PyMOL Python script that loads the backbone (N, CA, C, O; Angstrom):
from pymol import cmd

cmd.read_pdbstr("""\
ATOM      1  N   UNK A   1    -125.361 102.093  68.020  1.00  0.00           N
ATOM      2  CA  UNK A   1    -125.847 102.482  66.710  1.00  0.00           C
ATOM      3  C   UNK A   1    -127.292 102.966  66.771  1.00  0.00           C
ATOM      4  O   UNK A   1    -127.738 103.684  65.877  1.00  0.00           O
ATOM      5  N   UNK A   2    -128.027 102.584  67.809  1.00  0.00           N
ATOM      6  CA  UNK A   2    -129.447 102.940  67.869  1.00  0.00           C
ATOM      7  C   UNK A   2    -129.697 104.444  67.951  1.00  0.00           C
ATOM      8  O   UNK A   2    -130.800 104.897  67.647  1.00  0.00           O
ATOM      9  N   UNK A   3    -128.701 105.222  68.354  1.00  0.00           N
ATOM     10  CA  UNK A   3    -128.850 106.677  68.423  1.00  0.00           C
ATOM     11  C   UNK A   3    -128.379 107.374  67.152  1.00  0.00           C
ATOM     12  O   UNK A   3    -128.367 108.603  67.084  1.00  0.00           O
ATOM     13  N   UNK A   4    -127.997 106.603  66.160  1.00  0.00           N
ATOM     14  CA  UNK A   4    -127.461 107.160  64.932  1.00  0.00           C
ATOM     15  C   UNK A   4    -128.569 107.798  64.089  1.00  0.00           C
ATOM     16  O   UNK A   4    -129.603 107.169  63.865  1.00  0.00           O
ATOM     17  N   UNK A   5    -128.373 109.031  63.620  1.00  0.00           N
ATOM     18  CA  UNK A   5    -129.411 109.694  62.824  1.00  0.00           C
ATOM     19  C   UNK A   5    -129.695 108.991  61.490  1.00  0.00           C
ATOM     20  O   UNK A   5    -130.828 109.030  61.009  1.00  0.00           O
ATOM     21  N   UNK A   6    -128.694 108.356  60.892  1.00  0.00           N
ATOM     22  CA  UNK A   6    -128.936 107.632  59.642  1.00  0.00           C
ATOM     23  C   UNK A   6    -129.816 106.415  59.877  1.00  0.00           C
ATOM     24  O   UNK A   6    -130.703 106.122  59.075  1.00  0.00           O
ATOM     25  N   UNK A   7    -129.577 105.715  60.962  1.00  0.00           N
ATOM     26  CA  UNK A   7    -130.425 104.570  61.285  1.00  0.00           C
ATOM     27  C   UNK A   7    -131.855 105.028  61.548  1.00  0.00           C
ATOM     28  O   UNK A   7    -132.802 104.327  61.190  1.00  0.00           O
ATOM     29  N   UNK A   8    -132.023 106.189  62.166  1.00  0.00           N
ATOM     30  CA  UNK A   8    -133.363 106.718  62.415  1.00  0.00           C
ATOM     31  C   UNK A   8    -134.090 106.971  61.098  1.00  0.00           C
ATOM     32  O   UNK A   8    -135.277 106.669  60.976  1.00  0.00           O
ATOM     33  N   UNK A   9    -133.386 107.522  60.117  1.00  0.00           N
ATOM     34  CA  UNK A   9    -133.995 107.768  58.800  1.00  0.00           C
ATOM     35  C   UNK A   9    -134.475 106.450  58.200  1.00  0.00           C
ATOM     36  O   UNK A   9    -135.594 106.366  57.695  1.00  0.00           O
ATOM     37  N   UNK A  10    -133.629 105.421  58.254  1.00  0.00           N
ATOM     38  CA  UNK A  10    -134.013 104.114  57.717  1.00  0.00           C
ATOM     39  C   UNK A  10    -135.192 103.542  58.507  1.00  0.00           C
ATOM     40  O   UNK A  10    -136.159 103.058  57.918  1.00  0.00           O
ATOM     41  N   UNK A  11    -135.113 103.599  59.829  1.00  0.00           N
ATOM     42  CA  UNK A  11    -136.178 103.066  60.684  1.00  0.00           C
ATOM     43  C   UNK A  11    -137.520 103.747  60.463  1.00  0.00           C
ATOM     44  O   UNK A  11    -138.565 103.098  60.501  1.00  0.00           O
ATOM     45  N   UNK A  12    -137.491 105.040  60.236  1.00  0.00           N
ATOM     46  CA  UNK A  12    -138.741 105.779  60.049  1.00  0.00           C
ATOM     47  C   UNK A  12    -139.530 105.286  58.833  1.00  0.00           C
ATOM     48  O   UNK A  12    -140.760 105.250  58.857  1.00  0.00           O
ATOM     49  N   UNK A  13    -138.810 104.906  57.767  1.00  0.00           N
ATOM     50  CA  UNK A  13    -139.481 104.468  56.548  1.00  0.00           C
ATOM     51  C   UNK A  13    -139.503 102.951  56.370  1.00  0.00           C
ATOM     52  O   UNK A  13    -140.437 102.399  55.788  1.00  0.00           O
ATOM     53  N   UNK A  14    -138.470 102.285  56.876  1.00  0.00           N
ATOM     54  CA  UNK A  14    -138.328 100.839  56.679  1.00  0.00           C
ATOM     55  C   UNK A  14    -137.842 100.187  57.975  1.00  0.00           C
ATOM     56  O   UNK A  14    -136.682  99.786  58.066  1.00  0.00           O
ATOM     57  N   UNK A  15    -138.720 100.079  58.979  1.00  0.00           N
ATOM     58  CA  UNK A  15    -138.283  99.548  60.274  1.00  0.00           C
ATOM     59  C   UNK A  15    -137.719  98.138  60.203  1.00  0.00           C
ATOM     60  O   UNK A  15    -136.847  97.784  60.996  1.00  0.00           O
ATOM     61  N   UNK A  16    -138.198  97.333  59.275  1.00  0.00           N
ATOM     62  CA  UNK A  16    -137.672  95.969  59.169  1.00  0.00           C
ATOM     63  C   UNK A  16    -136.212  95.979  58.710  1.00  0.00           C
ATOM     64  O   UNK A  16    -135.429  95.124  59.125  1.00  0.00           O
ATOM     65  N   UNK A  17    -135.847  96.917  57.876  1.00  0.00           N
ATOM     66  CA  UNK A  17    -134.455  97.029  57.439  1.00  0.00           C
ATOM     67  C   UNK A  17    -133.590  97.561  58.578  1.00  0.00           C
ATOM     68  O   UNK A  17    -132.483  97.069  58.800  1.00  0.00           O
ATOM     69  N   UNK A  18    -134.086  98.558  59.296  1.00  0.00           N
ATOM     70  CA  UNK A  18    -133.354  99.096  60.437  1.00  0.00           C
ATOM     71  C   UNK A  18    -133.081  98.031  61.485  1.00  0.00           C
ATOM     72  O   UNK A  18    -132.002  97.992  62.076  1.00  0.00           O
ATOM     73  N   UNK A  19    -134.055  97.174  61.711  1.00  0.00           N
ATOM     74  CA  UNK A  19    -133.890  96.099  62.696  1.00  0.00           C
ATOM     75  C   UNK A  19    -132.791  95.134  62.263  1.00  0.00           C
ATOM     76  O   UNK A  19    -131.960  94.727  63.075  1.00  0.00           O
ATOM     77  N   UNK A  20    -132.789  94.773  60.991  1.00  0.00           N
ATOM     78  CA  UNK A  20    -131.754  93.867  60.485  1.00  0.00           C
ATOM     79  C   UNK A  20    -130.376  94.524  60.594  1.00  0.00           C
ATOM     80  O   UNK A  20    -129.408  93.873  60.986  1.00  0.00           O
ATOM     81  N   UNK A  21    -130.288  95.808  60.248  1.00  0.00           N
ATOM     82  CA  UNK A  21    -129.005  96.502  60.345  1.00  0.00           C
ATOM     83  C   UNK A  21    -128.488  96.510  61.781  1.00  0.00           C
ATOM     84  O   UNK A  21    -127.296  96.304  62.010  1.00  0.00           O
ATOM     85  N   UNK A  22    -129.360  96.742  62.733  1.00  0.00           N
ATOM     86  CA  UNK A  22    -128.949  96.724  64.138  1.00  0.00           C
ATOM     87  C   UNK A  22    -128.479  95.340  64.550  1.00  0.00           C
ATOM     88  O   UNK A  22    -127.480  95.212  65.257  1.00  0.00           O
ATOM     89  N   UNK A  23    -129.185  94.302  64.118  1.00  0.00           N
ATOM     90  CA  UNK A  23    -128.827  92.941  64.490  1.00  0.00           C
ATOM     91  C   UNK A  23    -127.510  92.499  63.850  1.00  0.00           C
ATOM     92  O   UNK A  23    -126.748  91.744  64.453  1.00  0.00           O
ATOM     93  N   UNK A  24    -127.246  92.965  62.635  1.00  0.00           N
ATOM     94  CA  UNK A  24    -126.058  92.531  61.899  1.00  0.00           C
ATOM     95  C   UNK A  24    -124.840  93.402  62.159  1.00  0.00           C
ATOM     96  O   UNK A  24    -123.732  93.040  61.762  1.00  0.00           O
ATOM     97  N   UNK A  25    -125.021  94.551  62.820  1.00  0.00           N
ATOM     98  CA  UNK A  25    -123.928  95.494  62.961  1.00  0.00           C
ATOM     99  C   UNK A  25    -122.695  94.815  63.551  1.00  0.00           C
ATOM    100  O   UNK A  25    -122.772  94.102  64.551  1.00  0.00           O
ATOM    101  N   UNK A  26    -121.573  95.054  62.913  1.00  0.00           N
ATOM    102  CA  UNK A  26    -120.310  94.484  63.359  1.00  0.00           C
ATOM    103  C   UNK A  26    -119.937  93.231  62.590  1.00  0.00           C
ATOM    104  O   UNK A  26    -118.770  92.841  62.573  1.00  0.00           O
ATOM    105  N   UNK A  27    -120.904  92.601  61.957  1.00  0.00           N
ATOM    106  CA  UNK A  27    -120.629  91.404  61.166  1.00  0.00           C
ATOM    107  C   UNK A  27    -120.228  91.807  59.752  1.00  0.00           C
ATOM    108  O   UNK A  27    -120.767  92.773  59.212  1.00  0.00           O
ATOM    109  N   UNK A  28    -119.296  91.088  59.149  1.00  0.00           N
ATOM    110  CA  UNK A  28    -118.884  91.419  57.784  1.00  0.00           C
ATOM    111  C   UNK A  28    -120.045  91.350  56.791  1.00  0.00           C
ATOM    112  O   UNK A  28    -120.023  92.026  55.763  1.00  0.00           O
ATOM    113  N   UNK A  29    -121.034  90.553  57.089  1.00  0.00           N
ATOM    114  CA  UNK A  29    -122.166  90.369  56.188  1.00  0.00           C
ATOM    115  C   UNK A  29    -123.044  91.604  56.040  1.00  0.00           C
ATOM    116  O   UNK A  29    -123.870  91.660  55.129  1.00  0.00           O
ATOM    117  N   UNK A  30    -122.885  92.594  56.915  1.00  0.00           N
ATOM    118  CA  UNK A  30    -123.722  93.797  56.812  1.00  0.00           C
ATOM    119  C   UNK A  30    -123.458  94.530  55.494  1.00  0.00           C
ATOM    120  O   UNK A  30    -124.372  95.117  54.915  1.00  0.00           O
ATOM    121  N   UNK A  31    -122.216  94.494  55.024  1.00  0.00           N
ATOM    122  CA  UNK A  31    -121.886  95.131  53.742  1.00  0.00           C
ATOM    123  C   UNK A  31    -122.632  94.423  52.614  1.00  0.00           C
ATOM    124  O   UNK A  31    -123.198  95.074  51.735  1.00  0.00           O
ATOM    125  N   UNK A  32    -122.631  93.101  52.639  1.00  0.00           N
ATOM    126  CA  UNK A  32    -123.345  92.328  51.617  1.00  0.00           C
ATOM    127  C   UNK A  32    -124.848  92.598  51.685  1.00  0.00           C
ATOM    128  O   UNK A  32    -125.513  92.706  50.656  1.00  0.00           O
ATOM    129  N   UNK A  33    -125.376  92.705  52.906  1.00  0.00           N
ATOM    130  CA  UNK A  33    -126.803  92.982  53.068  1.00  0.00           C
ATOM    131  C   UNK A  33    -127.175  94.325  52.450  1.00  0.00           C
ATOM    132  O   UNK A  33    -128.164  94.428  51.725  1.00  0.00           O
ATOM    133  N   UNK A  34    -126.388  95.343  52.735  1.00  0.00           N
ATOM    134  CA  UNK A  34    -126.674  96.662  52.169  1.00  0.00           C
ATOM    135  C   UNK A  34    -126.545  96.617  50.645  1.00  0.00           C
ATOM    136  O   UNK A  34    -127.323  97.249  49.931  1.00  0.00           O
ATOM    137  N   UNK A  35    -125.564  95.871  50.158  1.00  0.00           N
ATOM    138  CA  UNK A  35    -125.437  95.714  48.705  1.00  0.00           C
ATOM    139  C   UNK A  35    -126.714  95.142  48.099  1.00  0.00           C
ATOM    140  O   UNK A  35    -127.155  95.595  47.042  1.00  0.00           O
ATOM    141  N   UNK A  36    -127.312  94.149  48.759  1.00  0.00           N
ATOM    142  CA  UNK A  36    -128.542  93.558  48.216  1.00  0.00           C
ATOM    143  C   UNK A  36    -129.686  94.557  48.225  1.00  0.00           C
ATOM    144  O   UNK A  36    -130.611  94.449  47.420  1.00  0.00           O
ATOM    145  N   UNK A  37    -129.633  95.532  49.133  1.00  0.00           N
ATOM    146  CA  UNK A  37    -130.672  96.559  49.187  1.00  0.00           C
ATOM    147  C   UNK A  37    -130.480  97.610  48.092  1.00  0.00           C
ATOM    148  O   UNK A  37    -131.448  98.115  47.523  1.00  0.00           O
ATOM    149  N   UNK A  38    -129.231  97.928  47.811  1.00  0.00           N
ATOM    150  CA  UNK A  38    -128.933  99.035  46.907  1.00  0.00           C
ATOM    151  C   UNK A  38    -128.949  98.652  45.435  1.00  0.00           C
ATOM    152  O   UNK A  38    -129.204  99.495  44.575  1.00  0.00           O
ATOM    153  N   UNK A  39    -128.680  97.399  45.144  1.00  0.00           N
ATOM    154  CA  UNK A  39    -128.587  96.972  43.750  1.00  0.00           C
ATOM    155  C   UNK A  39    -129.772  96.104  43.375  1.00  0.00           C
ATOM    156  O   UNK A  39    -130.121  95.168  44.095  1.00  0.00           O
ATOM    157  N   UNK A  40    -130.381  96.414  42.262  1.00  0.00           N
ATOM    158  CA  UNK A  40    -131.559  95.706  41.782  1.00  0.00           C
ATOM    159  C   UNK A  40    -131.175  94.310  41.290  1.00  0.00           C
ATOM    160  O   UNK A  40    -130.408  94.161  40.338  1.00  0.00           O
ATOM    161  N   UNK A  41    -131.710  93.317  41.940  1.00  0.00           N
ATOM    162  CA  UNK A  41    -131.489  91.930  41.524  1.00  0.00           C
ATOM    163  C   UNK A  41    -132.791  91.319  41.005  1.00  0.00           C
ATOM    164  O   UNK A  41    -132.902  90.101  40.865  1.00  0.00           O
ATOM    165  N   UNK A  42    -133.758  92.165  40.725  1.00  0.00           N
ATOM    166  CA  UNK A  42    -135.074  91.708  40.277  1.00  0.00           C
ATOM    167  C   UNK A  42    -135.380  92.130  38.847  1.00  0.00           C
ATOM    168  O   UNK A  42    -136.544  92.297  38.482  1.00  0.00           O
ATOM    169  N   UNK A  43    -134.355  92.300  38.046  1.00  0.00           N
ATOM    170  CA  UNK A  43    -134.532  92.677  36.646  1.00  0.00           C
ATOM    171  C   UNK A  43    -135.401  93.918  36.458  1.00  0.00           C
ATOM    172  O   UNK A  43    -136.301  93.946  35.619  1.00  0.00           O
ATOM    173  N   UNK A  44    -135.114  94.933  37.252  1.00  0.00           N
ATOM    174  CA  UNK A  44    -135.837  96.200  37.124  1.00  0.00           C
ATOM    175  C   UNK A  44    -137.133  96.264  37.891  1.00  0.00           C
ATOM    176  O   UNK A  44    -137.887  97.225  37.741  1.00  0.00           O
ATOM    177  N   UNK A  45    -137.415  95.266  38.712  1.00  0.00           N
ATOM    178  CA  UNK A  45    -138.678  95.217  39.438  1.00  0.00           C
ATOM    179  C   UNK A  45    -138.697  95.970  40.757  1.00  0.00           C
ATOM    180  O   UNK A  45    -139.709  95.958  41.458  1.00  0.00           O
ATOM    181  N   UNK A  46    -137.612  96.615  41.105  1.00  0.00           N
ATOM    182  CA  UNK A  46    -137.556  97.370  42.352  1.00  0.00           C
ATOM    183  C   UNK A  46    -137.872  98.833  42.115  1.00  0.00           C
ATOM    184  O   UNK A  46    -137.510  99.405  41.086  1.00  0.00           O
ATOM    185  N   UNK A  47    -138.556  99.434  43.088  1.00  0.00           N
ATOM    186  CA  UNK A  47    -138.867 100.865  43.013  1.00  0.00           C
ATOM    187  C   UNK A  47    -137.671 101.727  43.384  1.00  0.00           C
ATOM    188  O   UNK A  47    -137.498 102.815  42.836  1.00  0.00           O
ATOM    189  N   UNK A  48    -136.867 101.265  44.285  1.00  0.00           N
ATOM    190  CA  UNK A  48    -135.773 102.070  44.810  1.00  0.00           C
ATOM    191  C   UNK A  48    -136.198 102.754  46.097  1.00  0.00           C
ATOM    192  O   UNK A  48    -137.372 102.748  46.465  1.00  0.00           O
ATOM    193  N   UNK A  49    -135.244 103.332  46.761  1.00  0.00           N
ATOM    194  CA  UNK A  49    -135.485 104.003  48.033  1.00  0.00           C
ATOM    195  C   UNK A  49    -135.638 105.498  47.825  1.00  0.00           C
ATOM    196  O   UNK A  49    -135.097 106.058  46.871  1.00  0.00           O
ATOM    197  N   UNK A  50    -136.384 106.149  48.725  1.00  0.00           N
ATOM    198  CA  UNK A  50    -136.392 107.614  48.712  1.00  0.00           C
ATOM    199  C   UNK A  50    -134.957 108.127  48.897  1.00  0.00           C
ATOM    200  O   UNK A  50    -134.115 107.450  49.487  1.00  0.00           O
ATOM    201  N   UNK A  51    -134.707 109.298  48.397  1.00  0.00           N
ATOM    202  CA  UNK A  51    -133.352 109.865  48.420  1.00  0.00           C
ATOM    203  C   UNK A  51    -132.742 109.899  49.823  1.00  0.00           C
ATOM    204  O   UNK A  51    -131.565 109.579  49.992  1.00  0.00           O
ATOM    205  N   UNK A  52    -133.536 110.286  50.837  1.00  0.00           N
ATOM    206  CA  UNK A  52    -132.974 110.383  52.184  1.00  0.00           C
ATOM    207  C   UNK A  52    -132.596 109.011  52.737  1.00  0.00           C
ATOM    208  O   UNK A  52    -131.600 108.881  53.449  1.00  0.00           O
ATOM    209  N   UNK A  53    -133.382 107.996  52.415  1.00  0.00           N
ATOM    210  CA  UNK A  53    -133.072 106.639  52.884  1.00  0.00           C
ATOM    211  C   UNK A  53    -131.839 106.110  52.156  1.00  0.00           C
ATOM    212  O   UNK A  53    -130.982 105.475  52.772  1.00  0.00           O
ATOM    213  N   UNK A  54    -131.745 106.360  50.872  1.00  0.00           N
ATOM    214  CA  UNK A  54    -130.569 105.936  50.100  1.00  0.00           C
ATOM    215  C   UNK A  54    -129.305 106.562  50.675  1.00  0.00           C
ATOM    216  O   UNK A  54    -128.295 105.881  50.853  1.00  0.00           O
ATOM    217  N   UNK A  55    -129.360 107.856  50.964  1.00  0.00           N
ATOM    218  CA  UNK A  55    -128.206 108.544  51.541  1.00  0.00           C
ATOM    219  C   UNK A  55    -127.846 107.949  52.901  1.00  0.00           C
ATOM    220  O   UNK A  55    -126.669 107.752  53.204  1.00  0.00           O
ATOM    221  N   UNK A  56    -128.853 107.665  53.712  1.00  0.00           N
ATOM    222  CA  UNK A  56    -128.603 107.087  55.035  1.00  0.00           C
ATOM    223  C   UNK A  56    -127.962 105.703  54.911  1.00  0.00           C
ATOM    224  O   UNK A  56    -127.025 105.385  55.643  1.00  0.00           O
ATOM    225  N   UNK A  57    -128.463 104.884  53.989  1.00  0.00           N
ATOM    226  CA  UNK A  57    -127.881 103.551  53.779  1.00  0.00           C
ATOM    227  C   UNK A  57    -126.432 103.658  53.314  1.00  0.00           C
ATOM    228  O   UNK A  57    -125.577 102.886  53.747  1.00  0.00           O
ATOM    229  N   UNK A  58    -126.163 104.608  52.441  1.00  0.00           N
ATOM    230  CA  UNK A  58    -124.788 104.796  51.966  1.00  0.00           C
ATOM    231  C   UNK A  58    -123.873 105.263  53.106  1.00  0.00           C
ATOM    232  O   UNK A  58    -122.723 104.834  53.199  1.00  0.00           O
ATOM    233  N   UNK A  59    -124.387 106.136  53.965  1.00  0.00           N
ATOM    234  CA  UNK A  59    -123.593 106.584  55.112  1.00  0.00           C
ATOM    235  C   UNK A  59    -123.291 105.425  56.047  1.00  0.00           C
ATOM    236  O   UNK A  59    -122.167 105.292  56.532  1.00  0.00           O
ATOM    237  N   UNK A  60    -124.289 104.587  56.303  1.00  0.00           N
ATOM    238  CA  UNK A  60    -124.089 103.426  57.172  1.00  0.00           C
ATOM    239  C   UNK A  60    -123.088 102.464  56.536  1.00  0.00           C
ATOM    240  O   UNK A  60    -122.198 101.948  57.211  1.00  0.00           O
ATOM    241  N   UNK A  61    -123.240 102.232  55.249  1.00  0.00           N
ATOM    242  CA  UNK A  61    -122.318 101.364  54.507  1.00  0.00           C
ATOM    243  C   UNK A  61    -120.883 101.877  54.637  1.00  0.00           C
ATOM    244  O   UNK A  61    -119.972 101.126  54.985  1.00  0.00           O
ATOM    245  N   UNK A  62    -120.700 103.155  54.355  1.00  0.00           N
ATOM    246  CA  UNK A  62    -119.373 103.753  54.389  1.00  0.00           C
ATOM    247  C   UNK A  62    -118.771 103.687  55.789  1.00  0.00           C
ATOM    248  O   UNK A  62    -117.598 103.351  55.954  1.00  0.00           O
ATOM    249  N   UNK A  63    -119.570 104.005  56.781  1.00  0.00           N
ATOM    250  CA  UNK A  63    -119.079 103.973  58.157  1.00  0.00           C
ATOM    251  C   UNK A  63    -118.722 102.552  58.571  1.00  0.00           C
ATOM    252  O   UNK A  63    -117.707 102.331  59.232  1.00  0.00           O
ATOM    253  N   UNK A  64    -119.551 101.594  58.184  1.00  0.00           N
ATOM    254  CA  UNK A  64    -119.267 100.211  58.561  1.00  0.00           C
ATOM    255  C   UNK A  64    -118.011  99.713  57.854  1.00  0.00           C
ATOM    256  O   UNK A  64    -117.188  99.021  58.454  1.00  0.00           O
ATOM    257  N   UNK A  65    -117.869 100.060  56.601  1.00  0.00           N
ATOM    258  CA  UNK A  65    -116.688  99.637  55.846  1.00  0.00           C
ATOM    259  C   UNK A  65    -115.421 100.241  56.455  1.00  0.00           C
ATOM    260  O   UNK A  65    -114.336  99.672  56.329  1.00  0.00           O
ATOM    261  N   UNK A  66    -115.561 101.389  57.113  1.00  0.00           N
ATOM    262  CA  UNK A  66    -114.420 102.057  57.718  1.00  0.00           C
ATOM    263  C   UNK A  66    -114.242 101.760  59.188  1.00  0.00           C
ATOM    264  O   UNK A  66    -113.464 102.430  59.867  1.00  0.00           O
ATOM    265  N   UNK A  67    -114.957 100.760  59.693  1.00  0.00           N
ATOM    266  CA  UNK A  67    -114.860 100.429  61.116  1.00  0.00           C
ATOM    267  C   UNK A  67    -113.411 100.160  61.476  1.00  0.00           C
ATOM    268  O   UNK A  67    -112.706  99.438  60.772  1.00  0.00           O
ATOM    269  N   UNK A  68    -112.987 100.733  62.552  1.00  0.00           N
ATOM    270  CA  UNK A  68    -111.588 100.640  62.951  1.00  0.00           C
ATOM    271  C   UNK A  68    -111.120  99.228  63.253  1.00  0.00           C
ATOM    272  O   UNK A  68    -111.895  98.381  63.698  1.00  0.00           O
ATOM    273  N   UNK A  69    -109.859  98.993  63.006  1.00  0.00           N
ATOM    274  CA  UNK A  69    -109.275  97.684  63.285  1.00  0.00           C
ATOM    275  C   UNK A  69    -109.325  97.369  64.775  1.00  0.00           C
ATOM    276  O   UNK A  69    -109.280  96.207  65.178  1.00  0.00           O
ATOM    277  N   UNK A  70    -109.417  98.415  65.583  1.00  0.00           N
ATOM    278  CA  UNK A  70    -109.497  98.196  67.027  1.00  0.00           C
ATOM    279  C   UNK A  70    -110.923  97.881  67.470  1.00  0.00           C
ATOM    280  O   UNK A  70    -111.187  97.718  68.661  1.00  0.00           O
ATOM    281  N   UNK A  71    -111.856  97.796  66.491  1.00  0.00           N
ATOM    282  CA  UNK A  71    -113.231  97.440  66.814  1.00  0.00           C
ATOM    283  C   UNK A  71    -114.107  98.619  67.173  1.00  0.00           C
ATOM    284  O   UNK A  71    -115.286  98.432  67.474  1.00  0.00           O
ATOM    285  N   UNK A  72    -113.560  99.849  67.151  1.00  0.00           N
ATOM    286  CA  UNK A  72    -114.381 100.998  67.488  1.00  0.00           C
ATOM    287  C   UNK A  72    -115.438 101.220  66.429  1.00  0.00           C
ATOM    288  O   UNK A  72    -115.201 100.989  65.243  1.00  0.00           O
ATOM    289  N   UNK A  73    -116.578 101.658  66.848  1.00  0.00           N
ATOM    290  CA  UNK A  73    -117.720 101.871  65.972  1.00  0.00           C
ATOM    291  C   UNK A  73    -117.767 103.335  65.580  1.00  0.00           C
ATOM    292  O   UNK A  73    -118.048 104.182  66.429  1.00  0.00           O
ATOM    293  N   UNK A  74    -117.498 103.667  64.308  1.00  0.00           N
ATOM    294  CA  UNK A  74    -117.490 105.076  63.916  1.00  0.00           C
ATOM    295  C   UNK A  74    -118.861 105.722  63.956  1.00  0.00           C
ATOM    296  O   UNK A  74    -118.957 106.947  63.883  1.00  0.00           O
ATOM    297  N   UNK A  75    -119.927 104.939  64.071  1.00  0.00           N
ATOM    298  CA  UNK A  75    -121.272 105.507  64.147  1.00  0.00           C
ATOM    299  C   UNK A  75    -121.699 105.789  65.578  1.00  0.00           C
ATOM    300  O   UNK A  75    -122.727 106.426  65.805  1.00  0.00           O
ATOM    301  N   UNK A  76    -120.933 105.330  66.526  1.00  0.00           N
ATOM    302  CA  UNK A  76    -121.284 105.543  67.925  1.00  0.00           C
ATOM    303  C   UNK A  76    -121.053 106.990  68.294  1.00  0.00           C
ATOM    304  O   UNK A  76    -120.061 107.597  67.890  1.00  0.00           O
ATOM    305  N   UNK A  77    -121.963 107.530  69.055  1.00  0.00           N
ATOM    306  CA  UNK A  77    -121.815 108.911  69.510  1.00  0.00           C
ATOM    307  C   UNK A  77    -120.625 109.023  70.473  1.00  0.00           C
ATOM    308  O   UNK A  77    -120.114 110.121  70.692  1.00  0.00           O
ATOM    309  N   UNK A  78    -120.181 107.897  71.048  1.00  0.00           N
ATOM    310  CA  UNK A  78    -119.070 107.890  71.986  1.00  0.00           C
ATOM    311  C   UNK A  78    -117.717 107.738  71.297  1.00  0.00           C
ATOM    312  O   UNK A  78    -116.673 107.852  71.940  1.00  0.00           O
ATOM    313  N   UNK A  79    -117.735 107.482  69.992  1.00  0.00           N
ATOM    314  CA  UNK A  79    -116.481 107.293  69.265  1.00  0.00           C
ATOM    315  C   UNK A  79    -115.745 108.634  69.189  1.00  0.00           C
ATOM    316  O   UNK A  79    -116.363 109.687  69.025  1.00  0.00           O
ATOM    317  N   UNK A  80    -114.419 108.577  69.312  1.00  0.00           N
ATOM    318  CA  UNK A  80    -113.658 109.821  69.203  1.00  0.00           C
ATOM    319  C   UNK A  80    -113.728 110.351  67.783  1.00  0.00           C
ATOM    320  O   UNK A  80    -113.882 109.575  66.840  1.00  0.00           O
ATOM    321  N   UNK A  81    -113.617 111.672  67.617  1.00  0.00           N
ATOM    322  CA  UNK A  81    -113.688 112.262  66.260  1.00  0.00           C
ATOM    323  C   UNK A  81    -112.473 111.913  65.434  1.00  0.00           C
ATOM    324  O   UNK A  81    -112.374 112.326  64.278  1.00  0.00           O
TER     325      UNK A  81
END
""", "prot")
cmd.dss("prot")
cmd.show_as("cartoon", "prot")
cmd.util.cbc("prot")
cmd.orient("prot")
């Protein structure tokens, strides 16, 4: 996942989030983690993410949710098309 362009976008602006995503990758909890990032749980106190980071997080979310039953990582550059 470290070569993924979406992760690079997140890392460039929010390296602490990118690090957590790398550490959690493959765990079911990564979906919950991204949910906590995307949805305001602070009664409107969040600024939100820049558009490119939001798109990257959504791409990572979608790819992780679609991870193959065989364990293949759809974000890996080595994954078949």
